[in-house]
C-alpha positions in Angstrom: -47.3 -11.8 38.0 -45.6 -11.5 41.4 -43.0 -14.0 40.4 -42.2 -11.9 37.3 -41.9 -8.7 39.3 -39.6 -10.5 41.9 -37.4 -11.8 39.1 -37.3 -8.4 37.5 -36.3 -6.8 40.8 -33.5 -9.3 41.4 -32.2 -8.8 37.9 -32.4 -5.1 38.4 -30.1 -5.3 41.5 -27.7 -7.5 39.5 -27.6 -5.0 36.7 -27.0 -2.1 39.2 -24.2 -4.1 40.7 -22.5 -4.7 37.4 -23.0 -1.1 36.1 -21.8 0.5 39.4 -18.4 -1.1 39.4 -16.4 1.5 37.5 -13.0 1.2 39.2 -10.4 2.2 36.7 -7.8 -0.5 36.2 -5.4 -1.2 33.4 -3.6 -4.3 32.1 0.1 -4.7 32.9 2.1 -3.9 29.8 4.7 -6.7 30.4 6.8 -8.0 27.4 7.2 -11.0 25.2 9.3 -13.0 22.7 7.4 -14.9 20.0 10.2 -15.7 17.5 12.0 -19.0 17.3 14.5 -19.9 20.0 15.5 -17.9 23.0 15.3 -14.1 23.1 18.6 -12.6 22.0 20.6 -10.7 24.5 21.3 -7.9 22.0 19.0 -4.9 21.7 16.0 -5.2 19.4 16.5 -3.9 15.8 13.9 -1.2 15.5 14.5 -0.4 11.8 11.5 -0.2 9.4 11.9 -1.6 5.9 9.8 -1.1 2.8 8.0 -4.2 1.6 6.3 -5.2 -1.6 3.8 -7.9 -2.4 5.0 -10.0 -5.3 4.3 -13.3 -7.1 5.9 -15.6 -9.6 5.1 -17.9 -12.5 5.7 -20.9 -10.2 3.2 -19.7 -7.6 0.5 -19.2 -10.1 1.2 -22.4 -11.9 1.0 -24.4 -8.6 -2.3 -22.7 -7.8 -3.7 -23.6 -11.2 -2.6 -27.2 -11.0 -4.3 -27.6 -7.6 -7.5 -26.0 -8.9 -7.5 -28.3 -11.9 -7.4 -31.3 -9.5 -10.4 -30.2 -7.5 -12.7 -33.1 -7.3 -15.9 -31.2 -6.5 -18.7 -32.3 -4.3 -22.1 -34.1 -5.1 -24.9 -31.6 -5.8 -27.8 -31.4 -3.4 -31.0 -29.9 -4.8 -32.3 -26.8 -3.0 -29.4 -26.7 -0.5 -28.5 -23.1 -1.3 -26.2 -22.1 1.6 -28.0 -24.1 4.3 -25.3 -26.8 4.2 -22.4 -24.5 3.8 -21.0 -23.3 0.5 -23.3 -24.2 -2.4 -21.5 -26.8 -4.5 -23.0 -25.6 -7.8 -22.1 -22.0 -7.1 -18.6 -23.1 -6.1 -18.1 -24.3 -9.7 -18.5 -20.7 -10.9 -16.0 -19.4 -8.3 -13.5 -22.1 -9.3 -13.9 -21.4 -13.1 -13.5 -17.7 -12.6 -10.5 -18.2 -10.3 -8.8 -20.5 -12.8 -9.6 -18.8 -16.1 -10.3 -15.1 -15.4 -8.8 -13.9 -12.1 -5.6 -12.0 -12.6 -3.4 -12.3 -9.5 -0.6 -10.2 -11.0 -3.1 -7.4 -11.5 -4.3 -7.7 -7.9 -0.7 -7.7 -6.7 -0.2 -4.3 -8.5 -3.4 -3.1 -6.8 -2.2 -4.2 -3.4 1.1 -2.3 -3.9 -0.7 1.0 -4.5 -0.3 1.7 -0.8 3.1 1.7 0.9 3.9 -1.6 2.7 6.5 -2.0 5.5 7.9 -4.6 7.9 9.6 -4.2 11.3 10.6 -6.7 13.9 8.8 -6.6 17.3 9.1 -9.2 20.0 10.9 -11.5 17.6 8.2 -11.3 14.8 8.4 -9.5 11.5 5.3 -7.3 11.6 3.7 -6.2 8.3 1.7 -3.1 7.9 0.6 -0.5 5.4 1.0 3.2 6.3 -1.0 5.7 4.2 -0.5 9.4 4.6 -2.7 12.1 3.1 -1.6 13.2 -0.3 -3.0 16.7 0.2 -3.3 18.4 3.6 -5.9 21.0 4.4 -4.6 24.3 5.7 -4.0 24.1 9.4 -5.2 20.5 9.6 -2.8 18.0 11.1 -3.5 14.4 10.1 -4.7 12.2 12.9 -3.0 8.9 13.3 -5.5 6.0 13.1 -4.7 2.4 13.6 -7.2 0.0 12.0 -7.1 -3.7 12.9 -8.7 -6.5 10.9 -10.1 -9.9 12.1 -10.6 -13.4 10.8 -11.1 -14.4 8.0 -10.2 -11.0 6.8 -6.9 -9.1 6.3 -5.4 -5.7 5.9 -7.0 -5.6 2.5 -10.4 -5.1 4.1 -9.5 -1.4 4.6 -8.5 -0.6 1.0 -11.8 1.0 0.2 -12.1 3.1 3.3 -8.5 4.4 3.3 -9.1 7.0 0.6 -12.2 8.2 2.4 -10.1 8.8 5.5 -6.9 10.2 4.0 -8.5 12.2 1.2 -12.1 12.8 2.3 -12.7 16.0 0.3 -12.1 14.3 -3.0 -14.4 11.5 -2.1 -17.5 13.5 -1.2 -16.8 13.8 2.6 -16.0 16.6 4.9 -12.3 17.3 5.4 -12.8 18.4 9.0 -10.8 15.3 9.9 -8.0 13.9 7.8 -6.3 10.7 8.9 -2.9 9.0 8.6 -3.9 5.3 8.5 -1.9 2.4 9.7 -3.2 -1.1 9.0 -1.1 -4.0 10.3 -1.5 -7.7 9.7 -2.1 -9.6 12.9 0.9 -11.9 13.6 0.1 -15.2 11.9 -2.0 -13.5 9.2 -1.0 -12.4 5.8 2.6 -11.1 5.7 3.1 -10.9 9.5 5.2 -13.7 10.8 3.5 -16.4 12.8 4.4 -16.8 16.5 6.7 -19.8 17.1 5.5 -20.1 20.7 2.2 -21.0 22.4 0.2 -18.3 24.2 0.1 -15.5 21.6 -3.3 -13.9 22.3 -5.0 -10.6 21.7 -3.2 -8.9 24.6 0.2 -9.8 23.0 -1.0 -8.5 19.6 -2.2 -5.3 21.3 1.1 -4.7 22.9 3.0 -5.3 19.6 0.7 -2.8 17.8 1.3 -0.3 20.6 5.0 -0.7 20.1 4.5 -0.3 16.4 2.7 3.0 16.9 5.5 4.3 19.1 8.1 3.1 16.6 6.3 5.2 14.0 6.5 8.3 16.3 3.0 8.4 17.6 2.5 8.9 21.3 -1.3 9.4 21.1 -3.5 8.0 18.4 -7.0 6.7 17.5 -7.7 3.0 17.1 -10.5 1.2 15.2 -11.5 -2.5 14.8 -14.1 -5.2 14.2 -13.9 -8.9 14.9 -10.5 -9.8 16.5 -9.6 -6.2 15.7 -12.2 -5.0 18.2 -10.7 -7.1 21.0 -7.1 -6.2 20.1 -8.0 -2.5 20.1 -9.9 -2.9 23.4 -6.9 -4.5 24.9 -4.7 -1.6 23.7 -7.0 0.8 25.5 -6.7 -1.4 28.6 -2.9 -1.6 28.4 -2.1 2.0 27.6 -5.2 4.2 28.0 -3.2 7.4 28.2 -1.9 6.8 24.6 -5.4 6.1 23.1 -7.2 9.3 22.2 -10.3 7.3 21.1 -11.5 3.8 20.5 -14.0 3.1 17.7 -15.5 -0.3 17.3 -18.0 -2.0 15.0 -18.2 -5.2 17.1 -18.2 -5.7 20.8 -17.1 -8.9 22.5 -19.2 -8.6 25.7 -19.4 -12.0 27.3 -20.5 -11.6 30.9 -22.7 -14.5 31.9 -25.3 -11.8 32.8 -25.9 -11.1 29.2 -26.9 -14.6 28.3 -30.0 -14.0 30.5 -31.1 -10.6 29.5 -32.3 -11.4 26.0 -34.6 -14.1 27.4 -36.5 -11.4 29.5 -35.7 -8.3 27.5 -38.8 -8.4 25.2 -41.1 -8.4 28.2 -39.0 -6.1 30.4 -37.3 -4.2 27.6 -37.3 -0.9 29.5 -35.5 -2.5 32.4 -32.6 -3.5 30.2 -32.6 -0.2 28.3 -33.6 -1.8 25.0 -34.8 0.6 22.3 -37.4 -0.4 19.7 -34.5 -0.9 17.2 -32.7 -3.2 19.7 -35.9 -5.3 20.0 -36.1 -5.6 16.2 -32.5 -6.8 16.0 -32.6 -9.2 18.9 -36.0 -10.8 18.5 -37.5 -13.3 18.0 -34.8 -14.6 20.4 -34.8 -18.2 19.2 -34.1 -17.3 15.6 -32.0 -14.2 15.8 -29.8 -15.3 18.7 -30.0 -19.0 19.7 -30.4 -20.6 16.3 -28.1 -18.0 14.7 -25.3 -18.7 17.1 -25.7 -22.4 16.7 -25.6 -22.2 12.9 -22.6 -19.8 12.8 -20.3 -21.0 15.6 -19.2 -24.5 14.4 -16.0 -23.1 13.0 -15.3 -21.4 16.3 -15.4 -24.6 18.3 -13.0 -26.3 15.8 -10.6 -23.4 15.8 -10.7 -22.9 19.5 -9.8 -26.5 20.2 -7.9 -28.2 17.3 -7.2 -25.7 14.6 -4.3 -27.5 13.1 -6.3 -30.5 12.0 -8.7 -28.8 9.7 -6.0 -26.2 8.9 -3.9 -28.9 7.2 -6.7 -29.6 4.7 -7.3 -25.9 4.0 -3.6 -25.2 3.6 -3.4 -28.0 1.0 -6.5 -27.2 -1.1 -7.1 -23.7 -2.5 -10.7 -24.5 -3.4 -11.3 -25.9 0.1 -9.8 -22.8 1.6 -12.0 -20.6 -0.6 -15.2 -22.4 0.3 -14.4 -22.3 4.0 -13.7 -18.6 4.0 -16.2 -17.3 1.5 -19.1 -19.0 3.3 -18.4 -16.6 6.1 -18.5 -13.6 3.7 -22.0 -14.8 2.8 -23.8 -15.4 6.0 -21.8 -12.9 8.1 -22.7 -10.2 5.7 -26.3 -11.1 6.0 -27.7 -14.3 7.5 -30.6 -14.2 5.0 -28.1 -14.8 2.2 -28.2 -18.5 3.2 -31.5 -18.7 1.3 -29.8 -17.7 -2.0 -28.1 -20.0 -4.4 -25.1 -17.7 -4.7 -25.0 -16.8 -1.0 -25.4 -13.2 -2.0 -21.7 -12.8 -2.3 -21.7 -10.6 -5.4 -24.3 -8.3 -3.9 -21.6 -6.7 -1.7 -18.3 -7.7 -3.2 -16.7 -8.5 -6.5 -15.2 -11.9 -7.2 -11.8 -10.2 -7.6 -12.1 -8.6 -4.1 -13.2 -11.9 -2.5 -10.4 -13.9 -4.2 -7.8 -11.4 -3.4 -8.5 -11.9 0.3 -8.3 -15.7 -0.3 -5.0 -15.3 -2.1 -3.5 -13.5 0.9 -4.2 -16.6 3.0 -3.2 -19.0 0.2 0.1 -17.5 -1.0 1.3 -16.9 2.6 0.2 -20.3 3.9 -1.3 -18.6 7.0 -4.6 -20.3 7.4 -3.4 -22.6 10.2 -1.6 -19.8 12.1 -4.6 -17.5 11.8 -6.9 -20.2 13.2 -4.5 -20.8 16.1 -5.4 -17.3 17.3 -8.8 -18.8 18.4 -7.1 -21.5 20.4 -4.8 -19.0 22.1 -7.7 -16.6 23.0 -10.5 -19.1 23.8 -8.8 -22.5 24.5 -8.5 -21.8 28.2 -11.9 -20.2 28.5 -12.5 -16.6 27.3 -14.2 -15.6 30.6 -11.1 -16.6 32.6 -8.9 -14.0 31.1 -8.3 -10.8 33.1 -9.0 -8.4 30.2 -12.5 -9.7 29.8 -13.3 -8.6 33.4 -11.8 -5.1 33.0 -13.8 -2.1 31.8 -12.3 0.4 29.3 -11.9 4.0 30.3 -11.1 5.8 27.1 -13.6 7.7 24.9 -15.4 5.0 22.8 -17.5 5.1 19.7 -19.6 2.1 18.5 -21.2 1.5 15.1 -24.0 -1.1 15.3 -24.4 -2.5 11.9 -27.8 -4.3 11.6 -26.6 -7.5 10.0 -23.7 -8.1 12.5 -23.7 -11.7 13.8 -24.9 -10.6 17.2 -26.4 -7.2 17.9 -25.0 -5.4 21.0 -27.4 -2.8 22.4 -26.0 0.4 23.8 -26.6 -0.7 27.4 -24.4 -3.7 26.8 -21.7 -1.8 25.2 -21.7 0.9 27.9 -21.3 -1.7 30.6 -17.8 -2.6 29.2 -17.0 0.9 27.9 -18.3 3.5 30.5 -16.9 6.4 28.4 -19.1 5.5 25.4 -19.7 8.9 23.8 -21.1 7.7 20.4 -23.5 4.8 19.6 -24.9 4.7 16.1 -27.5 2.4 14.6 -26.1 2.0 11.1 -28.4 2.1 8.1 -27.1 -1.2 6.6 -24.2 -3.5 6.6 -22.9 -6.6 8.5 -19.7 -8.0 9.9 -17.2 -6.8 7.4 -18.0 -3.2 7.8 -15.0 -1.5 6.2 -15.2 -3.9 3.3 -19.0 -3.7 2.8 -19.9 -0.1 3.7 -16.7 2.0 3.8 -18.5 5.3 3.5 -20.9 4.7 6.3 -18.1 3.5 8.6 -15.8 6.5 7.6 -18.6 8.9 8.4 -19.2 7.3 11.8 -15.5 7.4 12.7 -15.4 11.1 11.8 -18.5 11.8 13.9 -16.9 10.0 16.8 -13.6 12.0 16.5 -15.5 15.2 16.5 -17.2 14.3 19.8 -13.8 13.3 21.3 -12.3 16.6 20.4 -15.2 18.6 21.8 -14.6 17.1 25.2 
């Protein structure tokens, strides 16, 4: 008993020390050049050009030929998604992809929003820019940058965009109307891959900041999950005076301190500020944190060390690519889906939606460059990077979706984001929030913006 009290007291002092260090610092903005060769001496071309997604008979024919040569894998009775992608269900995916999926139709759908490209720091940066079609009287649209992660794409935001740009016609309040900008991270989709080593989340954040300036926005809102949450966090650390508000649906909080608190949190929950909901989402610890991280982090170790090796195989086989990516859309949406033969994929998404995201990786050949982003951010040790040690001093909102890979209690989030003004336990949803639950996420973004503007 006395040992437990002593341990609790020591941990309490450690917590106080961490939470009391609120010195406001920012990251140096610096500059970069990520294109091939040396940086030109001429001034950067800041022009913005329209862009359209397209396809060809040759592209589709090549895809079909590769799918036809897929060798399959031996069935394993009762494996469901415990061994990765279920080989029996993969046959259904392959058959649909080969015989029913209409890529030309999906290309038309992708082009329903305006696409653009502009060159920043030597890279052609792709983005979609959607303005409200109807503007409420006296309501100026608020610029909102939304950043995707891996293995997603700008396409993740297609269902939430109309809720933000035209809320009244989609059953939401039009108190806030947004002008939405969704870029592709360099090395993903239609954004050019860096030619040089070292392109990390801070470099991506700087490029997206320059993009917003190029579009004429001096102050703006930013939102992200997965890598997008880190990139947006870095933007707030680089240029806090330009960020009106930061909204996240995932928090990468990696202080060593937090590896200890879940072990004691159930017994000393009040000490760590855990609510009853936090306890439900974090415990039992072995299953919901330890075993879950062990099950779901194999890809991370590969991509953070030697991404090009597995990338070569994925870039050569469309079916291999689909299995590798879609397995994440199963268990990251809900870990319980691993007990289902179909991985629960069609409970949240249509096959057309899932395969469209796969095609954005396949047709652009960007799976390798997208995986390198892990190597650049984690290969030298994530904790060693300066931005991980800095807090964020802009108004922050957080949406805690219950099926996210690792739940982040409010106390954890506030330690990194002292100006946290909105923390919401979401009703349902997992890792791909905008793709899974666009209405819930849109409502939480609007709630957060209301709080920001009341300050």
